[in-house]
C-alpha angles and dihedrals in degrees: 000000000000090000090057091087092051091047092049092047092049090051099044101042098069089045092052089051088051092051091049090054091046091049090053089049094053091046092051096043093057092056096065120131095231092052092110091048095063123108110273094233092051109131123238099248096176091052093053090048089054090049092051095047090046089054090048090052090052095050093046091050093050092048092049093051099038097031099098092045092050090047089053091047091051094046092049090050092050091050091053091049092048093053 
């Protein structure tokens, strides 16, 4: 259980770096000179990229924290089925 913090940090650190890069991309892409000339119904792709990455970070964090407990529950259920 004491290695859980190290595992979670090792999993979350690269994702945080990826989110920082994506945030910089979103910030820089909104400054383009032709931004006003775009079609008014054009989607905000960088915004959706950020939402997707943030969702992935939440799922990874939950799995990192709850993974051992879920694995224990699964093993316990398989042992009951096997008996």
